[in-house]
N, C-alpha and C positions, 0 to 999 in steps of 0.2 A: 629491388622492392624498397617504399617509399616510409618513412620512418613515421610511426605515426606522431602524432602532433598532441604533447601535452602541458596543459596547463599551469601554472606557478602562480605564485602571488603577485609577477610582473604582472602577470600578462590580466588578471584579475584585477591589478591597479590602472591599467592602458585601459582595460571596456571602463572603469569606475569615470576616469578621466575623458572618454571619451561623450561619457552620458553628461556629464555636467556641460564641458564645453558643449553640448549640443541641448541642453536641457531650457524649454521656453521660456523667457522670464517670468515671473510673478510679482505681484506684490508684496513684500519684504522689509521687515525690521533690517537695522546692522548687522551682518556677520549671517544673515539670511541667506537662505540656497532655493534650489526649486527641490531641491529633497533634504526634507526635515530635520536629517544627522552629516549632511554633505563636511565634508571637511573644506579646506582652500582646492584648487581649480587645482593645482597640482598633486591630490592626491593624500598628500602627506596628513596625519591627525587622524586616517580616519581605518578606526578598526578590522583589518582583513583577518579574516582566518580560516580554513580549513573545515567544514561540518564532519562530522564522523568521525574525527582525528582520532588513528592510532586500528583502520580499519584495513589497509589499507597503501601504500606509498602514495598513486594519484590517487586526484581529491578534480571530481569535478561541480560540488557544492560547497561552497562558501559563503560565509555572514558577513555583510555586508553593513557594517557599522552595527548601531542597535535595531532599525529595523527595516531591514531588508534582507533576502539574502540572492545569490548569481550562481543561478542551473549555469552549468555550460553542460554542450553534449559532447559525449564522448566519440560518434561519428554519423555519417550520413541517415540512419538509418534510425538512428537514435533526435538528428535531426527535426527530421518529417517528422514524429511520433510529439516532439514539442510542439510544433509547428500545429498539428490536429485540436493539442492540450488546450491549447490557448484559447479556441473557439468550443470545443465539449464545456472547461470550466463555466465559461458565459452561460451554457446552455444550460448547463446543472445547476448552477446554481441559485436558480430563484423556488427550487422542490425542497434543497435540502434547508435544515437547521440546521444544521453548523457551517465554519466556512472554509472558504473556500479561499486560495491565494488567491492577489489581486494581479497579472503582470502590468510592472509599471512602464517599463522599458523590453526591448527584444530586439535582439540585431543579429549578427555574425561575429564570432569572436575571432574564427580561422573560417579559409576558406570553406563553404559550404557548412560550417560547423555554427549553428546556434546559441546564441544565450537570452537566456529572461533574467531578468531582475527583478523579484518577486516581494510583496509585503510578505514583514513576518509575522507569523501566525503568534500570538504572546502563548506558552505554556510550554510542557516540556514534554518528553517521545515518550508514546506507550507502552514502548519498551522498559521504561523506569519509572512509571507511575502508574497505581493500580484506577482504576476506573471504577467509581463510586454505581449506587443504585441510582441516581439521577442520571449518571452517565451512562448506564444501561440504556436509559429513556431515552438519550438523545442518539446511543449506535441505533436504536428501532424509533427512532424519525430520517435517519441517513436511510437505514434499509428503506424503509417505508416512500418516502421522499424518491430515492432511487427508481423506484417504481411506477415515478410519476412522470418520470422523463420521454417524451419520445420517443420511442426507439428508430422510427425511422429517421425522425431530425438527427439522431444520432448520427446514423449510417447515413444521410447525406453529408458527414460534414468528414466520412471518411472508417469510421470508429468501424472494425471487422466486425461479422458475425462469427458465432465463435458455436462449434457442433457439442452439446454436452457428452462430457467424459464418460466413456464405459464403469461404471463399481466394477464389474467385474474385472475390468484389463486392471483394476488397480490394486482388486485384492488380489490376486494371481501375483503382481509384481511385489504386494506387502506381504505375505508369504516366504516369499524369497527371504527378502528383506529383512522379515523376524525372525526366522532362521540362522541367517549370520549377525543380527544383533544380538539373539540366546550365545551364539557361539563368543562375544563378546563380552559378556553380566552385562549387556548393556534394555536388554527387553525380556520377557516371558513372552512367548510364542506361543503359549493357550490363550491370551488375551484376544487375539484375534479369529479366536472361534464365533465368540458373538455375533460376529458378520457371517449368518449362516448362508445356503444356496437363495431360499426362501428369500431371505431378508436384504440381499442382491435385488432379485426379483421386484420387492413390492417397492424396494430404493429407489426403482430406475427411474428417470429424468418424466417429466411428465407431458407428452407433446404441447409446442403452442405457448408453452412460458417464459418466454424471451423477455427479459428485460433489460435496459442497462446494468450490465455487471461492474466497479470496480479493479473487480480483481487481482489486488494485490492492500485487502485491509489489513495488514499486520501493524504491529506495533509500529515498530518507524515509519510507520504513514499518519497514526494518529497522535492528534495534538491535543493535551489532556491538561487540562486544570490542576492548581495548586488540592481542590476540593474535590477531585477526581471525576469536573465531566469535561463529556469531549467537547472542546473546542474547533479545531477542525479536522480535514482530512487533505493531506499532501497525496502529490504524484500520482494524475489519472492518464501515465504516457500507455498502460497497458489496458485499458475500460476496452471492453468489448462489448458485443447485442449477444444476448446469450442465459445461461441457464446460472440464475439467482444465488441457485444455495453456494455456488461459489465465494462469496461475501462473506453466507457464512460460514466455511470452513475457514475462511480466511478469520475472522471474527474469532473461532473457535483457539487458530493461533495467538492470536492479540492477548487475548483476555478469558481466554480458557473455554471449557463446551461449559459449563453452566452457563455462567454470563452470556455467551455467544445463543446458546437455545433462550436465557429467559429475552432477553433484546426481541429475537426473529421471530419467537411465540405472539412479546407485545410488538412486533411490525403486523402481526396478522396472519405469519408462516404455521403452519398446523406442524402437526405431528411428522407426518411424510419425510419434509421440505428438512426439516430442522433435524434429520436424524441422518438425510442422505450430507450435507452441510455438514455432517460430524463428522461420519466415518471416510468423508473424500478429505475433510484434516487429519486424519488417524491416521489414511494410508499414504497419504505424502508426508508424513513428520517421520514412518520407517525408509521408504525409501530417498529419503534427502537424507535423515542421516547416515545408512549403509552406504550408498554414496559415497560421501563427504569422506567415512572414515577406511571405506578403499583407498583413497587420495585423490579422487578427481574433484576439483572445485570448486568452491560455492562457500555459503555461510558459513562464519562460524562454528566448529561444535559446538562451543557451551550455550551459544544460541538455536541452534537444532535439537538440542537435549531439553532443552526449557522448556520449546512449541512443542515438543512432542508431549512433555511433563501435561501440558497444559490442553493439549485433546485428546489424550486420552484420562482427565477428568470422569469422574461417573458423573451422568445425571439423572434426575428420577423417571422422566419419559423412558429412558431407554425399559426401567422393568416394568414400567405400565405397558408398554406395548411388545414385550417381547414375545410373550403366546401369540400374539397377533399378527408374526411376521409370518 
């Protein structure tokens, strides 16, 4: 069996040294270089640190200086997605009101495994910073912009088309998970009864409503400024052409159900797609936390609990539409 290749700080320094050596010359002053925060050509003096320190022993994303992020693909499938992401980011950039990282260099860090050196979007993670009311308007612009991206053009880049998920199937799995979480004193399963059989039918995906979907609008992929504005969106590797309510669901995990619904409403979504996205998120949070507590690998339990709490925040829209289900 071939041992998996694991990047280290030395790996990152080697890649950075090759970028500095191969960088094209430009007009520069004394001590300047092709990268604004570059070290001398041997890589000395440049701050190199893993991103998300403490989440695991293997790091595939590294901060390089103060202005760049080096992302190393862990396997060949991830490499394929990263190559596609480079093209997709150029397609979506003109349509969004928030920043998308720019790749200043890309290549292979090991045989068949790609890297991309991206610009660092200033700000903090949406997991650590709250989104303001103006930030919700930024999210609305993001959701609206995604609908403007030509779906056929995205598919021509290799973005897959995804079939909308069955809310009935998700509810069935969520019911089992809710019972397990109730036994662990993590959740009151009676809350899931709000999603009635009639509600499942009413919230079925609408035919023909396929758009480009980021499919990962979680907090760690949102760059938020100190004043609560959403400045950028990271990691487009899981993008699909499909059900846009999946992105409403992602925002419910990231910023809470009320803020997600407000942003979706500002983007022009009606009550049913907002509620569908909300219930996708709620079912997902139950099954993911239950699976993690059973010992399955996944995100840290505190994060999953936080996401469950956000997705299950009450919203006025539920009370206004409950009798119409």
